[in-house]
N, C-alpha and C positions, 0 to 999 in steps of 0.2 A: 344691193342684190339684186335689184331689178335687172332687166334685161337688157343691157348699154353694150354698144359696141366698144371697142377699146381697139387705138393703135398699139400695138406693144412697142414698151418704152424701154425697153432692153436694147443691147447690142453684143451679137456674139465676140466673147472675147474679152468684154469689159466689163468690172465687177462693180458691182455698187459699192455706196458708199455711204455710211449713215452719220449726220450732223447735230441729231437729237432724237432721245430716247422715241418719241412719238410718230418717227418716221422708220421705226425697225417691227419685223412681225416673225417673231421666234416658235416656229410651228414643228413637231416632229411628227413622223409617221409611222404611224404602230398598224400593227394587223400580223395575222399568221402567216406563217412562210407559205409564200405561192401566193400570195393574194393580190399581188399586183403593183407593191409600193415603189421600188425603182423603178418600174416604167412610166409609171406615174408621174415622180420625180422627173421624168427625163421627158414628158409632154411639157410636164409645166414651164419645162426651162426651154424649150423651145417656142411655144405661145409664148413664152417675155421675150424669145430674140435672146438669151441667153447662149442656146448654140445656134447651129444652123439645120443640124437634122439628128434628129432621138437617137440614140445608138440602141441597142437588142441586147439583154440579157444572156440571149444564147449565143450571141458573139463575143461578147464579155467586151464590150463599146461602150457601157452606160458610165455615165461623169462619174455616179457613186462605188462604182464597185468597181474598183480600181486594181485591187490585192488579186497577185498573182493566184492566191489561194481560192478566192473568188470567181476569178475564172475557171479554174479547174472543176469547182463544186458549182458553177452555175448559181449560185444564193449567198444572200449578201450575211456577212459574219462579225460584221462593224459597223459600228454607227460612223458616219459619211453627214456632210454638210456640205450642202449645191447652195449658194446666195443668190438671188435674182433680184431684179428690179420689177418693178409693174405701177404704173400709176403715181410714179414719186415713193414709192416705197421699198424698204428694201427688207426681204423676206428672206429668211432662214431655215430651210428646209434640211431637219436633222433625219436623214434617213435611215430606220434602225432594221435590227436583221429581225425576222419573225420567227425563226426555232427558238424555241425555249431554251437549248445551249449557251444563246448569248442573252439572256434576258438580264445581267449583267450592262452590256453596250444602250440596251433599251431604259433601265431605269439611267445612265449618265444623259441620252435624249432626254426625258422627261423632265429631268432635273435644270436642265439647260432650255428648254421650251416655255414659251406662258402657256399655246395653247396644244392640240393636240387635232391631228385627222385621222381616223379607223379608217382603216380601209379594208372593205372585206370583199369576196369574188363570189358572184353569183355563181360560180360554177362550185364555189365551194359548199359540203354539206353543214348542217345547224350545228354539229359537236365539233367542227374546226373552228367557226368563229365563238362558240360557247364553252370553249378552252381556256387559255391561257388568255385570248383577249378579253373574255366578260371580268376576269382576274384585273387587269391595267386597268380596264374601264372601271374598276370598284376605286381602283387607286385614284384616280383622276378626280371620281366622285368626292372622296374626301377631301381633300386639297382644292374642291372648289374651279377645275383646269375645266373650261371652255373646250369641247368637245363636237366633231362635228364628224357623220360618215359618208366614203366614198364607194360606191358599189363601183366595183370594174368585171371585166372578162364578158360582159354584156354581148360582145360581136361574137362570142361563141354558142352552140349550138346547144338548145334543150335549157337556156337561161331564161329565169326571170326576176324583174326588177321586184315587182311588186312583191314576191313571194318572200325575197332576199328583204326588202323593207320591210315586211309582217313581221319574219324573226329579228330583224332589229329590232325592233319594239317589243316583243317579249323578252327578247335578252337582257337588251341595254335599258328599255323603257318604267322597266319594273314595276314601280303602283301607278305609273303613269305613262300609256302606250302613246300617248299625243304629245307626248314630250322630243317624241323619236318619229319625224314626219317628213317629206321628200318635199324637198321646194320646185321639182322640175319634174317629166315623169320623159322617158324613154319613148323614141321615134322607130321605128322600125320598117326598114325597105319591103320589098315583096319577097316572099321566097324564093330562094332558090331551088336544085335539082334534089338538094340533099337534105330539105327542110327547114333551111335554117334561114332567117330574116335576117338581117346587115341589121347594123344599129344605124341609123343615117342624122339623128340627130337630139333634140329636147323640144319640151312643151313645158314653158313658164308657166308656173300655176296662178301666180299672183299675176302678170299680165297677159294670159290668156296667147301668148304668144308661140309660134312652132320656132325654133332653132337651126336651118334646116343646114346641114355639112355634107351631101349629097354629092355638090359639084364642087366640093376640096375650096370652098371660101364660106364663111357664116351668114348663112343671109336669115331675115326673118320673115315669115310668114303666116299666115289663119289657118287655125288646126282644120285638120277632115269633121267635114259634120257629123260623122262615125263615131270619131273619139270624143266629142261636145257632151255624153254624159257621163263617162267616166269618169270626163277632165273637170266637171264640174262637181263631181261627188269628191274628189281629191282636195278639188281646190276648198270648197265647203271647211272640209275637215281642217284645212290645214290653218286656214281663216280662224278657224272655233280655235285652236292651240294656239296662232301669236297672240287673237284677242284675250285669254286667260292667262296670260306672262305679263301683258300690257301694264303699266304703271297708270293707265287712266280706268278708275274704275267703271266709269260710264260707259264707256266703249262697246262692252259685252251688251248692256240693255238695246244701246240703239242699231248694233248687230242685230239681234234678235227679233227688236221692230221692226227691221226691213228696213231701216238704213241705209244708206251706199257708205262703206269705207274706205276712202282714197286710197290708193296703192301706196304712194308716198307714205302713207302714215303706218301703213304695218309692215314696210319695210325697217320704218327707222325702229319701231316695237321689237319687231324679228330681230335686228343688228344689235336692241338692247338687251334682247334675251339669251343671245348667244355670247355675248361677252358677259353677263353674268353667272353663265353654266346652267342656266335653268332649264334651257332649250336647243334640240340637238338636233340639225338639219340633215336631212338624206340628202345626195347629188347624188349621177352616174358621170363617171369619165369614162373616155378613150381615149387612145394615141391617134394621133394625126393618121389618115390614110396616105398612101404614095403619093407624092407631090403637094399635100395640103401644107397648110404653115400652118395651123391648130387644131388640136386635138377636142374630141367631142368632150365638150363640160369644163375644160383647161379657165378658158374666161371668166365664166363663171364660180370657177372652185377659186379663181387668186382676186376678183371680186369679193368671196367673203371672206379671206384672209384679211385682206386688207379692211375690209371692212366692219365687219362682224366681231373678227379674234382682237382678243384685249393688244395696247402696247404694253412694254414691259414697266410703263407710270402706274398701271394700275392694277397689278401683279405684286403683293405681299412678296418681303424679300424671305428667304430663309433666316431661322434663328444665327443671332449670330454673338458672340461670346467675349470680352475684352480680354485680352493675357497681360499676366505678370501684375496684376492690382489695376490697373488703367482702366480710366472711367469708360464707357460703352458712350460712343458719341452718336449724333443723331444722324441717322442714314435712311436713306430715300434713292429710289434711282436717280439719280443727281450725277451729272457729269463733274460739277465742280466739287464733287461731295469725297470723305474721306474714300481711299483706294479699299474694295472690300470686290475679290476675283476668286473664282473657284476655276482648279482644273479638271473638265467632265471626261478628256479620255487624252491616253497618252499614248504614243506611237511612236516608232522607231525608223525613222528613214536610212536606207544606206547612203546616202551622201551626205547630206545634212544631221546625223544623229536622230536624238530624242527631240521630240516634236511636242507640243502639249498644246491642246483645243481649251478656251478658255473663255468663260463668260464671267462680263464683267457685269455686279453688281450695282456696284455705286462708284463714283471716280471715275478716273480716266486711264489706262495702261499707257504707258510709252513706251518707244524703246529707248535703250538707253539709261533707263531711270534705274536703281535699285530697288528693290520687294523685299519684305519680308514675307517666307512660305514656311507654314507652316502645317502640318499634315497629322492624321491619325486613320485608321484603319477603319473599311467599311461594315456592316454584317447588318443583318434581322435581325437577330435575338438582344441586339447591347454587349455582346462582346466585342472586343477591338480585335482586328486580324493583324496588325504590324502595332509596334513601338510609335511613339509620338516622334518627331522631327521636326527642328527647324534650325530654317538657318537664314542669311541676306544674298541674293543673288540678282547678278544684272540681267534685266531681262533684257533679250535679243532682239533678232529681226523680227517684228511682226506680219503677219499676209493676214488674207482674207481668202481664206481655202473655197474651191470650187471644185473638187473631189478633190484628185490627187495636185491638182494645180495649187501654186501658192502667187497670192499677188502680193506685192509690197504693201502695206500702210504704214501712217508715222503714226499713229494712236487711234486706241476702240476704247468708246464712251460706252458710259452706262447703259444696260440693257441691252449690248451687240453682241459679238463671239469674235475671236480674233485664234487665228494659231499663231504662237511663240516658240521659234525653234532654240534650243539649248537653255532650257530654264533650269540650270543646275542636274539636280537630282532630286528636281518635282515630280510627285507621282497623282495617278488621279486621285482627286477626291482630297489634293491639298488646297486650300487658302492662302491670297495673295493680299497682302496688305500695306500700308503704309509702315516703312521701319521704324516710323518714332510713332506708332500708334499701332500694334500688330493685333490682329483678329483673327480668331477662328470660327469656321461656319459651322452649324450642325451636320453631321454628315447625314446623306442621304443614306437608306436603306437599301443593303446589295444580299442577295441569297447567300447562304452557307455553302458552300460543293462540296457533295456529299459523294462522289464516286471517283475511289482514289486511283491512279494511274502510278507504278511502280517503273520507276527509269534505271536504265546503265549506261553508260557511256559504251561506245559500240568498242571501243579499243584507246590505248592510250594516249595518243594526240588527242585526244574528245575529252580525257578526264579534267583538265584543265578548264576548258572550254565550257564543260557542263553546267557547272556553279554559276558563272556568269551570265551564262541565256536562260537558265532557269530564275533566276534574281532580276532581270531584266522583262520575263514575263509576268512574274508576278508585280512588277510597279506598274506594268501597262494595264492589268486587266485585275481589278479585287476580286473578280470572283473566282480564280487561280489561290488556291493557298499552299505553301512546299511545305511541307514536314520533312525531319529528318531523322526516321525510328530507331529510338537507340537500342529498343528488343530486336527486329527483325534484321536491322543494319539497312533497310531500305532508304533509296529520295523516295519519297512519294509526291506527286502534285495532284491537289486534289480539285478537280474537274466537277461543271454542271452535267455533264453528260459525252455520251460517244462522239459526241459532232465537235463538243468543247476539246475532246482530249485528241481527237485528229488533227486539226489546228494546232492544239500546242506542240503535238511531235512536227507538223509540218513547220513550222514559224521554228521550230530548233533547229531541225535540218535544212532549211533554206532559206531564213533570213539570219541566222546566227550561227549556222555553218558547223552547225555540232552534231555528230550523228548519235544517234540514241539508240537503242534496244528497250522496248516496254516488254518487262518482264512480269508473271504473276504476283497481286499483292498478296503478300503474307500477314496473317491474323496475328497481333500477339499473343501467344499463347503461354500456359504457364505449367511448371509440375510439382504436384506436391506427393506425400508419401500417404497411402492407404492404408497403413495399420505401422505401428511400431515396429521397428528393426534397429539389428547390431551391425559394427563394422569393425572391421582391424586394418588400418594401414600401415603398412611395414615398407618402410626402405631403408634399406642397407645394402649399402655400397664399397668393395676394398679392393681398389685397383693400385694398390703400391700409393707411398705418400697420403696427404691426408684423404680420407673416407666420409662416407656419408650417414650416418645413422639417426634414425626416428623410428619410432613406432609406438602407436594409439589405439586407443579404441574409445568409440563411442555411443551411445545411444541415440535415436533418430525415432521422435514422437511426432504424428501429425495435432496441428493447432487449428482455431478457428478461423475462417475466410478472414484474412486481411493482417495477421499475425507476423507477415513478415518473416526472417528467421533470426530466432533467440537462441543465443550460444548459451552454455553454461557451464560452468567449471568446478568439477567434483572430484579433481586427485585430492588423492590425501598422502602424504609423509613424501612431499616432493620426487615420484614416480618422475614428472614432466616437471623440470625444474619451470620457475615463473616465467623466467623471459620466452621462453617456446612455446606455452600457454597462447598467447596471442599470436603465435605462428601458425600454431592450428586454426586459431581461427579464422587467418587469414586466407589460409589453406579452405578452409570447408567454405567461405563465401564467396571465395573465385571459384570452388566449382558449384558452387548452387547458382552462381552467374551465368555457368555456362551449360548449367542442367545435366539431370542425372540419368537421362533416359532418351528423350528426343532432341538437346540441346536447346531446349527454354529453359528457361531463368526457374530455381526451385525457390517454393515461397510457400509458406504456413508450415512450419516446421518448429521443433528446438530440438537442436542437439548439443547431446551433454558428453564433455570430454569428460573420463570416469579412472582410466588409468591410461598406462605409457610407459615407454622407458626410451633411457637417453644415454650418450657413451659421453665424457668429460674431454674428448679430444675430437671425434666425429661429428658430434651433434652441430646441429646448425640451423638460423631462422630456414634457410631456403629448403633443407630435409624436411622439417615438423610442417611446412607449410605444405609440400609433398605428400607426408605421411596423411595431412588433416583431408588433402583432395582424395587418396585413395581409399579412407576410411570411410566416406561420402558416399563414394560408387560403390564399396563392397556392399554399405548398408541397403545402397537402392537394389541392387539385385538379388536384394534376401526378401523383397519384398513387392506389391504390387505399389507401382506407382502412378496416379490417378493423373490424369490430364484435363487441366482448367482451362476455360475458352473465357472471352469478354462478350458479357451481355449489355446491350444497349438499352437505354431507356428509349425510346422513339414516339413522335409526337405524328399524327397521320390527321391532317387537314382533308375534305372531301367534303361534295357536295352530297347532300343524306341519300340523293341516291345510289353512291356507290361504298356507303355504308357495311353494306352484307358483303358484295366480294372484297371486301378490303383486310373487315376482321378471316374470310375466311381463308383469304391467299397468308396474312400474319399465323395466323395454328398451323398452316403448312410451312411455314417456315421458323417450326419448334416455338413460334410465339407466346405468351401469354397474355391475353387482353385486360390490362387491369380495369378499364371503364372508359366510357362514353361521355360525350357531354356539349352542346346545343353551342356555338359561335359561330353566334349570327345568323341570319335569315338565310333559312336554305344549308348551312353548311356545319357538320358534325366532326368534332374532336377527338380521335382517338386516341388514347395512351394503353403503349404496351412495353414488354420488355423481349428484346430477340437477342439469340446471341447473333455477333459481329459475323458470326462465317456466314449465316445466310442473309444477312443485307448486303454484303457487296456492292450489286447491280440493282438495289432495290430502288436509286436517283431512275431510272430506267425504268423498269418494270412497273413503279407506282403510275407513271409518266402514260403510258400502254394501259394500264388498268382503267386508271381514271377519265383516258381522254384528254391529256394533259392538263385536267383541273384540279389536280388533287399534290399537294405539296407537303413535306415530314420536314422535321428534323430531330437529329442525336446527340446523344450524351450518355458518358461513358457511366457506367452502373456498377458495376463492381465482375469477378471472376468467378465463375460456379463449376461444378465439375461436369465435365463432356460426357454423354452417354457413351457407356464402353464400346459397342457395338459401332458407333462413329471413329472414335480412337482408335481401335483395330482398321478399320478399310485407313485413315490416316498415314497411319504405320505401316501397311501395303504400299503404299502410292508413295510414303517416301525410301524405304525398299529399292523399289524398281526405277527412282528417281532422285537417287540419291544427294544431286546438283541443286535440286527442290529444297530439300533441308532446312 
């Protein structure tokens, strides 16, 4: 990571291949939407010679954003892999979406990677960096993943590398801001008429040399005199930060005593500290100017990745469980070991079909071999989102992805990534292992989707295709959950946010050819009797021949919440024959399921059959079922029917600064705050009970309220009485829009 001149070792149009795990680097790019991750990947690919010219997000010409929906929205919505070669190393760059709705793609990228580049824009506010990005930083810290920070957009007006570095030190450094320090300082050219000074190069703090890109080529020069004071202060702080992480305990004493520490020693200690995940260097980067071969800072960044980031050999494997009573084999990142691989992403290609992006953790994955596929759902809170499934599958063609392009491979060794075509019904998160020794990897955490999207087929021709299209969506994206609501009879796709919903609808319509309509989501309401009542059901018809005759009289009384429907037979003297008592109960229960006032299921009542009449010829099972239903409806018309609404127990985790606004917002949603508790440094967990009618869009509203730093989960608690004024308002809406009932 000293300032060395590199000849690019890749070639445009040619993919690097790995022959040993030590030559692989798996790096995920993390950052807020608009921070410049995709542009940085393009710049790195150009510097490495993998592309001749970097594409632009605005033109839809980048390697990693190749989906049509990404071109339309001009933002990343899915994980993509761009592999480049640098100095004899294969670098797998995993570009992730920055928008919070696509955090499932980000989590998949974290699973596949061994180190992370956090990309922050110098033009962004501190809140944008502190929200979702900070939460991901803490996830990486919890597992010891090495991290570095790249500051982008320094070539725009009113930006400051020093200020963004200070913000990153405060946000990411925690108790040790000296663990987040720059390796280079940006060099700006003369100011233009607009007051903007363009970025022209970098000054290496360790070597005290300027890397000047102003001519279109990377040249080394000495720093300007007026910059030496600022350079010396930053250099001293960097050296002290590196020495503090050194394994040589005498180095600090020698340095403080005035001894000169060799640059080579500092670089070696720096690389070891970065690989351990205890020091996080800050670098600056900008895409290449027109006609230039290398972007500013891209050579330095590629050097950091190859020299400072760990190999797959240095990262522990995720937890693995043997299946069917087998013993757990010794596992490591060994190409000759037992096969353990994982599907980190599933996509559908209109020509190839289902394509799986696979990370191989142990062994070697080869085309045309048969592997065991075992899978289960992913979730944040231990709840399985899908049933277990397993099968043996023959591996199809292997390829090395370069964005949308697929370059053929014969094998993929431990530590590397590859795409597999037609891997049966394998889904994201599934484990691939040897057929004679099946294994299951511990799942990674995926957030629960909490924003509902109710959909309907647009026409008859789309009804058959809708189910298949939804199933494919859920198989590809574990952060989507499909629900067939038995109460509201709606098909509901649960998503992470509005942008997630937009992508789901777009893919249904354009990828799977299903025309769908989004309709208002209905909450599962209930009805109950507010007071005791009686009803008489009379079903008597004589139309020649066999008639229909059934009369029953019932009493209905409310019961405590959760009692359901209780049916009691108190008929005496055989007024209703024994065989028809069951018929009355069937009719009552069927009518209760349909509702007696607003079409919602009736619950928590006791129905007592006390009298009735029958006919020896014309009475029948069907007649008494009808009479039972009529009796319940009449009883309902004689009293007030109470609407019951579902109440959810929610837990909201937010930074301490947002506790007050969150509690106030919950109160405005008719919520009852149960309590709060500290949940880690600077974070509070708020527990509350809130009617589900009030939290349909809470996933979106909480994100706005907490600037992306809050998250919540919910669980059904119970149904309870709805306020009369709200029930009346819903009734008025139902009368004016009967189709929405």
